[in-house]
MARZA-438259 format. One record per residue (C-alpha): residue number from 1; residue in three letters; x, y, z. Coordinates in nm, 4 decimals, decimal comma. Example, Ala and Ser with C-alpha at 12.3 -4.5 7.8 and 13.67 -1.06 7.14 Angstrom:
<atoms>
+-----+------+----------+----------+----------+
| seq | type |        x |        y |        z |
+-----+------+----------+----------+----------+
|   1 |  ALA |   1,2300 |  -0,4500 |   0,7800 |
|   2 |  SER |   1,3670 |  -0,1060 |   0,7140 |
+-----+------+----------+----------+----------+
</atoms>
This chain:
<atoms>
+-----+------+----------+----------+----------+
| seq | type |        x |        y |        z |
+-----+------+----------+----------+----------+
|   1 |  UNK |   2,0389 |  -3,1115 |  -3,2866 |
|   2 |  UNK |   2,0899 |  -2,7677 |  -3,4406 |
|   3 |  UNK |   1,8189 |  -2,5029 |  -3,4792 |
|   4 |  UNK |   1,8170 |  -2,5775 |  -3,8513 |
|   5 |  UNK |   1,7095 |  -2,9355 |  -3,7777 |
|   6 |  UNK |   1,4085 |  -2,8368 |  -3,5657 |
|   7 |  UNK |   1,0739 |  -2,8233 |  -3,7445 |
|   8 |  UNK |   0,9409 |  -2,4734 |  -3,6800 |
|   9 |  UNK |   0,6166 |  -2,4187 |  -3,4972 |
|  10 |  UNK |   0,3555 |  -2,2104 |  -3,6754 |
|  11 |  UNK |   0,1506 |  -1,9751 |  -3,4585 |
|  12 |  UNK |  -0,1638 |  -1,8369 |  -3,6261 |
|  13 |  UNK |  -0,2964 |  -1,5000 |  -3,5151 |
|  14 |  UNK |  -0,6006 |  -1,3072 |  -3,6375 |
|  15 |  UNK |  -0,6181 |  -0,9801 |  -3,8187 |
|  16 |  UNK |  -0,8657 |  -0,7359 |  -3,6727 |
|  17 |  UNK |  -1,0090 |  -0,6621 |  -3,3327 |
|  18 |  UNK |  -0,8188 |  -0,9143 |  -3,1188 |
|  19 |  UNK |  -0,4680 |  -0,8529 |  -3,2499 |
|  20 |  UNK |  -0,3753 |  -0,5392 |  -3,0529 |
|  21 |  UNK |  -0,4746 |  -0,7047 |  -2,7253 |
|  22 |  UNK |  -0,3110 |  -1,0351 |  -2,8189 |
|  23 |  UNK |   0,0381 |  -0,9002 |  -2,8873 |
|  24 |  UNK |   0,1221 |  -0,8077 |  -2,5238 |
|  25 |  UNK |  -0,0158 |  -1,1422 |  -2,4059 |
|  26 |  UNK |   0,2032 |  -1,3208 |  -2,6591 |
|  27 |  UNK |   0,5083 |  -1,1160 |  -2,5593 |
|  28 |  UNK |   0,4693 |  -1,2227 |  -2,1970 |
|  29 |  UNK |   0,4797 |  -1,5817 |  -2,3216 |
|  30 |  UNK |   0,7983 |  -1,5167 |  -2,5197 |
|  31 |  UNK |   0,6325 |  -1,4933 |  -2,8617 |
|  32 |  UNK |   0,7478 |  -1,1669 |  -3,0206 |
|  33 |  UNK |   0,7213 |  -1,0983 |  -3,3952 |
|  34 |  UNK |   0,9974 |  -0,9495 |  -3,6069 |
|  35 |  UNK |   0,9953 |  -0,5722 |  -3,6580 |
|  36 |  UNK |   0,8451 |  -0,6065 |  -4,0061 |
|  37 |  UNK |   0,5244 |  -0,7362 |  -3,8544 |
|  38 |  UNK |   0,4425 |  -0,3859 |  -3,7284 |
|  39 |  UNK |   0,5084 |  -0,2173 |  -4,0650 |
|  40 |  UNK |   0,1629 |  -0,1323 |  -4,2009 |
|  41 |  UNK |   0,3018 |  -0,1279 |  -4,5552 |
|  42 |  UNK |   0,4250 |  -0,4860 |  -4,5208 |
|  43 |  UNK |   0,1819 |  -0,7202 |  -4,6987 |
|  44 |  UNK |   0,3510 |  -1,0412 |  -4,5862 |
|  45 |  UNK |   0,1393 |  -1,3025 |  -4,4135 |
|  46 |  UNK |   0,4249 |  -1,4989 |  -4,2541 |
|  47 |  UNK |   0,6780 |  -1,3542 |  -4,0104 |
|  48 |  UNK |   0,9773 |  -1,4655 |  -3,8094 |
|  49 |  UNK |   0,9777 |  -1,4274 |  -3,4316 |
|  50 |  UNK |   1,2438 |  -1,3865 |  -3,1654 |
|  51 |  UNK |   1,2245 |  -1,7649 |  -3,1293 |
|  52 |  UNK |   1,4294 |  -1,9424 |  -3,3939 |
|  53 |  UNK |   1,1846 |  -2,2341 |  -3,3907 |
|  54 |  UNK |   0,8650 |  -2,0348 |  -3,4461 |
|  55 |  UNK |   0,6996 |  -1,8284 |  -3,7158 |
|  56 |  UNK |   0,3752 |  -1,6314 |  -3,7092 |
|  57 |  UNK |   0,1083 |  -1,6286 |  -3,9752 |
|  58 |  UNK |  -0,1442 |  -1,3438 |  -3,9773 |
|  59 |  UNK |  -0,4750 |  -1,4460 |  -4,1321 |
|  60 |  UNK |  -0,8487 |  -1,3848 |  -4,1012 |
|  61 |  UNK |  -0,9960 |  -1,4993 |  -3,7710 |
|  62 |  UNK |  -1,2061 |  -1,7756 |  -3,9273 |
|  63 |  UNK |  -0,8949 |  -1,9043 |  -4,1041 |
|  64 |  UNK |  -0,6962 |  -1,9248 |  -3,7799 |
|  65 |  UNK |  -0,9249 |  -2,2045 |  -3,6637 |
|  66 |  UNK |  -0,8962 |  -2,3851 |  -3,9977 |
|  67 |  UNK |  -0,5159 |  -2,3683 |  -4,0105 |
|  68 |  UNK |  -0,4854 |  -2,5022 |  -3,6550 |
|  69 |  UNK |  -0,7548 |  -2,7693 |  -3,6863 |
|  70 |  UNK |  -0,5903 |  -2,9132 |  -3,9968 |
|  71 |  UNK |  -0,2393 |  -2,8999 |  -3,8506 |
|  72 |  UNK |  -0,0992 |  -2,6356 |  -4,0864 |
|  73 |  UNK |  -0,0439 |  -2,4322 |  -3,7692 |
|  74 |  UNK |   0,0088 |  -2,5937 |  -3,4318 |
|  75 |  UNK |  -0,1142 |  -2,3109 |  -3,2115 |
|  76 |  UNK |  -0,3128 |  -1,9898 |  -3,2448 |
|  77 |  UNK |  -0,5344 |  -1,7260 |  -3,0907 |
|  78 |  UNK |  -0,8962 |  -1,6733 |  -3,1901 |
|  79 |  UNK |  -1,2298 |  -1,5668 |  -3,0462 |
|  80 |  UNK |  -1,4603 |  -1,8218 |  -2,8868 |
|  81 |  UNK |  -1,7215 |  -1,7263 |  -3,1477 |
|  82 |  UNK |  -1,5049 |  -1,8788 |  -3,4206 |
|  83 |  UNK |  -1,4420 |  -2,1934 |  -3,2167 |
|  84 |  UNK |  -1,8158 |  -2,2358 |  -3,1601 |
|  85 |  UNK |  -1,9031 |  -2,1730 |  -3,5251 |
|  86 |  UNK |  -1,6714 |  -2,4396 |  -3,6638 |
|  87 |  UNK |  -1,6626 |  -2,6918 |  -3,3765 |
|  88 |  UNK |  -1,3589 |  -2,8702 |  -3,5245 |
|  89 |  UNK |  -1,2878 |  -3,2041 |  -3,3557 |
|  90 |  UNK |  -0,9097 |  -3,1550 |  -3,3892 |
|  91 |  UNK |  -0,9162 |  -2,8144 |  -3,2207 |
|  92 |  UNK |  -0,8553 |  -2,7742 |  -2,8470 |
|  93 |  UNK |  -0,8963 |  -2,4429 |  -2,6633 |
|  94 |  UNK |  -0,7178 |  -2,4876 |  -2,3279 |
|  95 |  UNK |  -0,6756 |  -2,1253 |  -2,2171 |
|  96 |  UNK |  -0,9180 |  -1,8329 |  -2,1935 |
|  97 |  UNK |  -0,6896 |  -1,5328 |  -2,2468 |
|  98 |  UNK |  -0,9427 |  -1,2878 |  -2,0992 |
|  99 |  UNK |  -0,9052 |  -1,0429 |  -2,3892 |
| 100 |  UNK |  -1,1141 |  -0,9543 |  -2,6936 |
| 101 |  UNK |  -1,4367 |  -0,9368 |  -2,4964 |
| 102 |  UNK |  -1,7628 |  -0,8806 |  -2,6821 |
| 103 |  UNK |  -2,0872 |  -1,0684 |  -2,7396 |
| 104 |  UNK |  -2,2724 |  -1,2345 |  -3,0246 |
| 105 |  UNK |  -2,6249 |  -1,0988 |  -3,0386 |
| 106 |  UNK |  -2,9480 |  -1,0944 |  -3,2335 |
| 107 |  UNK |  -3,0532 |  -0,7469 |  -3,3446 |
| 108 |  UNK |  -3,3532 |  -0,6182 |  -3,5367 |
| 109 |  UNK |  -3,5003 |  -0,2829 |  -3,6432 |
| 110 |  UNK |  -3,5953 |  -0,0616 |  -3,3490 |
| 111 |  UNK |  -3,9705 |  -0,0518 |  -3,3125 |
| 112 |  UNK |  -4,0321 |  -0,2264 |  -3,6417 |
| 113 |  UNK |  -3,8956 |  -0,5771 |  -3,6065 |
| 114 |  UNK |  -4,1307 |  -0,8649 |  -3,6724 |
| 115 |  UNK |  -4,2005 |  -1,0675 |  -3,3581 |
| 116 |  UNK |  -4,0775 |  -1,4255 |  -3,3635 |
| 117 |  UNK |  -4,3408 |  -1,5359 |  -3,1122 |
| 118 |  UNK |  -4,5135 |  -1,8298 |  -3,2769 |
| 119 |  UNK |  -4,2965 |  -1,7983 |  -3,5878 |
| 120 |  UNK |  -4,1603 |  -2,1119 |  -3,7530 |
| 121 |  UNK |  -3,9181 |  -1,9398 |  -3,9913 |
| 122 |  UNK |  -3,6959 |  -1,6307 |  -3,9848 |
| 123 |  UNK |  -3,4412 |  -1,4872 |  -4,2257 |
| 124 |  UNK |  -3,1192 |  -1,3733 |  -4,0616 |
| 125 |  UNK |  -2,8119 |  -1,2013 |  -4,2057 |
| 126 |  UNK |  -2,4939 |  -1,3227 |  -4,0378 |
| 127 |  UNK |  -2,1399 |  -1,4507 |  -4,0798 |
| 128 |  UNK |  -2,2217 |  -1,7184 |  -3,8206 |
| 129 |  UNK |  -2,4774 |  -1,9482 |  -3,9894 |
| 130 |  UNK |  -2,3931 |  -2,2471 |  -3,7703 |
| 131 |  UNK |  -2,4386 |  -2,0695 |  -3,4389 |
| 132 |  UNK |  -2,7430 |  -1,8827 |  -3,5715 |
| 133 |  UNK |  -2,9234 |  -2,1948 |  -3,6869 |
| 134 |  UNK |  -2,8555 |  -2,3720 |  -3,3576 |
| 135 |  UNK |  -2,9770 |  -2,0714 |  -3,1581 |
| 136 |  UNK |  -3,3103 |  -2,0518 |  -3,3382 |
| 137 |  UNK |  -3,3550 |  -2,4290 |  -3,3660 |
| 138 |  UNK |  -3,3381 |  -2,4479 |  -2,9865 |
| 139 |  UNK |  -3,6449 |  -2,2210 |  -2,9889 |
| 140 |  UNK |  -3,8286 |  -2,4273 |  -3,2477 |
| 141 |  UNK |  -3,7609 |  -2,1831 |  -3,5304 |
| 142 |  UNK |  -3,5972 |  -2,2526 |  -3,8654 |
| 143 |  UNK |  -3,3405 |  -1,9845 |  -3,9497 |
| 144 |  UNK |  -3,2709 |  -1,9090 |  -4,3150 |
| 145 |  UNK |  -2,9229 |  -1,7577 |  -4,2998 |
| 146 |  UNK |  -2,8018 |  -1,5012 |  -4,5510 |
| 147 |  UNK |  -2,4219 |  -1,5162 |  -4,5302 |
| 148 |  UNK |  -2,2557 |  -1,1758 |  -4,5155 |
| 149 |  UNK |  -1,8995 |  -1,0931 |  -4,4144 |
| 150 |  UNK |  -1,9604 |  -0,7301 |  -4,3299 |
| 151 |  UNK |  -2,2081 |  -0,4401 |  -4,3349 |
| 152 |  UNK |  -2,4526 |  -0,6675 |  -4,1537 |
| 153 |  UNK |  -2,6461 |  -0,3731 |  -4,0118 |
| 154 |  UNK |  -2,7687 |  -0,2739 |  -4,3597 |
| 155 |  UNK |  -2,9500 |  -0,6014 |  -4,4236 |
| 156 |  UNK |  -3,2809 |  -0,5273 |  -4,2463 |
| 157 |  UNK |  -3,3198 |  -0,1751 |  -4,3879 |
| 158 |  UNK |  -3,2625 |  -0,3042 |  -4,7414 |
| 159 |  UNK |  -3,5024 |  -0,5942 |  -4,7040 |
| 160 |  UNK |  -3,2375 |  -0,8643 |  -4,7134 |
| 161 |  UNK |  -3,3359 |  -1,0047 |  -4,3747 |
| 162 |  UNK |  -3,5603 |  -0,9332 |  -4,0814 |
| 163 |  UNK |  -3,2794 |  -0,9397 |  -3,8282 |
| 164 |  UNK |  -2,9058 |  -0,9974 |  -3,7926 |
| 165 |  UNK |  -2,6705 |  -1,1981 |  -3,5744 |
| 166 |  UNK |  -2,3406 |  -1,0182 |  -3,5266 |
| 167 |  UNK |  -2,0682 |  -0,9239 |  -3,2810 |
| 168 |  UNK |  -2,1532 |  -0,6391 |  -3,0471 |
| 169 |  UNK |  -1,9053 |  -0,4517 |  -2,8312 |
| 170 |  UNK |  -2,0432 |  -0,1142 |  -2,7235 |
| 171 |  UNK |  -2,3660 |  -0,1373 |  -2,9223 |
| 172 |  UNK |  -2,3037 |   0,1981 |  -3,0893 |
| 173 |  UNK |  -2,2924 |   0,0628 |  -3,4451 |
| 174 |  UNK |  -2,6249 |  -0,1181 |  -3,4282 |
| 175 |  UNK |  -2,7932 |   0,1833 |  -3,2660 |
| 176 |  UNK |  -2,6603 |   0,4182 |  -3,5333 |
| 177 |  UNK |  -2,8100 |   0,1883 |  -3,7937 |
| 178 |  UNK |  -3,1533 |   0,1804 |  -3,6336 |
| 179 |  UNK |  -3,1260 |  -0,1609 |  -3,4680 |
| 180 |  UNK |  -3,1721 |  -0,2898 |  -3,1154 |
| 181 |  UNK |  -3,0333 |  -0,6000 |  -2,9459 |
| 182 |  UNK |  -3,3066 |  -0,8517 |  -2,8711 |
| 183 |  UNK |  -3,1009 |  -1,1481 |  -2,7486 |
| 184 |  UNK |  -2,7443 |  -1,2309 |  -2,6487 |
| 185 |  UNK |  -2,6429 |  -1,5674 |  -2,7913 |
| 186 |  UNK |  -2,3012 |  -1,5912 |  -2,6238 |
| 187 |  UNK |  -2,0374 |  -1,3893 |  -2,4440 |
| 188 |  UNK |  -1,7048 |  -1,4001 |  -2,6262 |
| 189 |  UNK |  -1,3380 |  -1,3816 |  -2,5329 |
| 190 |  UNK |  -1,0169 |  -1,4782 |  -2,7098 |
| 191 |  UNK |  -0,8776 |  -1,8272 |  -2,6512 |
| 192 |  UNK |  -0,5460 |  -1,9979 |  -2,7065 |
| 193 |  UNK |  -0,6116 |  -2,2883 |  -2,9433 |
| 194 |  UNK |  -0,3912 |  -2,5834 |  -3,0331 |
| 195 |  UNK |  -0,4007 |  -2,8770 |  -3,2695 |
| 196 |  UNK |  -0,4745 |  -3,1880 |  -3,0620 |
| 197 |  UNK |  -0,2217 |  -3,4064 |  -3,2415 |
| 198 |  UNK |   0,0519 |  -3,1432 |  -3,2070 |
| 199 |  UNK |  -0,0204 |  -3,1114 |  -2,8352 |
| 200 |  UNK |   0,0339 |  -3,4851 |  -2,7933 |
| 201 |  UNK |   0,3458 |  -3,5132 |  -3,0090 |
| 202 |  UNK |   0,5374 |  -3,1856 |  -2,9676 |
| 203 |  UNK |   0,6449 |  -3,0890 |  -2,6122 |
| 204 |  UNK |   0,6899 |  -2,7278 |  -2,7199 |
| 205 |  UNK |   0,3146 |  -2,6932 |  -2,7723 |
| 206 |  UNK |   0,2406 |  -2,8160 |  -2,4206 |
| 207 |  UNK |   0,5028 |  -2,5819 |  -2,2780 |
| 208 |  UNK |   0,3435 |  -2,2863 |  -2,4547 |
| 209 |  UNK |   0,0008 |  -2,3831 |  -2,3243 |
| 210 |  UNK |   0,1317 |  -2,3904 |  -1,9678 |
| 211 |  UNK |   0,3079 |  -2,0559 |  -2,0116 |
| 212 |  UNK |  -0,0045 |  -1,8860 |  -2,1496 |
| 213 |  UNK |  -0,2172 |  -2,0473 |  -1,8773 |
| 214 |  UNK |   0,0153 |  -1,9278 |  -1,5989 |
| 215 |  UNK |   0,0192 |  -1,5756 |  -1,7394 |
| 216 |  UNK |  -0,3605 |  -1,5712 |  -1,7689 |
| 217 |  UNK |  -0,3919 |  -1,6805 |  -1,4070 |
| 218 |  UNK |  -0,1528 |  -1,4048 |  -1,2958 |
| 219 |  UNK |  -0,3564 |  -1,1425 |  -1,4850 |
| 220 |  UNK |  -0,6797 |  -1,2657 |  -1,3306 |
| 221 |  UNK |  -0,5281 |  -1,2646 |  -0,9815 |
| 222 |  UNK |  -0,4082 |  -0,9071 |  -1,0285 |
| 223 |  UNK |  -0,7429 |  -0,7846 |  -1,1639 |
+-----+------+----------+----------+----------+
</atoms>
């Protein structure tokens, strides 16, 4: 069978915070994008790789999970926050890549946040309504989620919500916007994800999983 006869694999990778750390990890697994991928003026979303049977698509992190879960991509890299938010049945996350570390936290105005002790309802600005509702429901509180995709830290000061749920790395951004962390919902790292059906039917997907897993184990042993 010639290369032209092989159905290409599609590998979905996220724009944003994880990408710079993901590229070296991918390279060690033999997944290297074409030169045009690194051209900041290039607006393409799909790229060839050094593997004739694989292409990369570069999309928003939340969309990585959707593409892989629905089989439009067979494999991808995304944060565990996205996996938890969507909880797709057809998505499998076999390898913790030990990159992209941060946390998903609740934050509220410093010194002026309304206590949730005894509260039955809170309004929260977040891009993670699923995780947020589950977090507060476990504490007997109904969370009304205001969906925002950015500038979360402005919501309390403008009266949009009493608190936020957002990603926190150093904590500098929330402090500069007059907020304090009050709870950590989950620690986050980037994971290799695969479509379950593709893992069962395409040996190349399983081979990639094993390669990424072996490399992750080597990195952890060397740390």
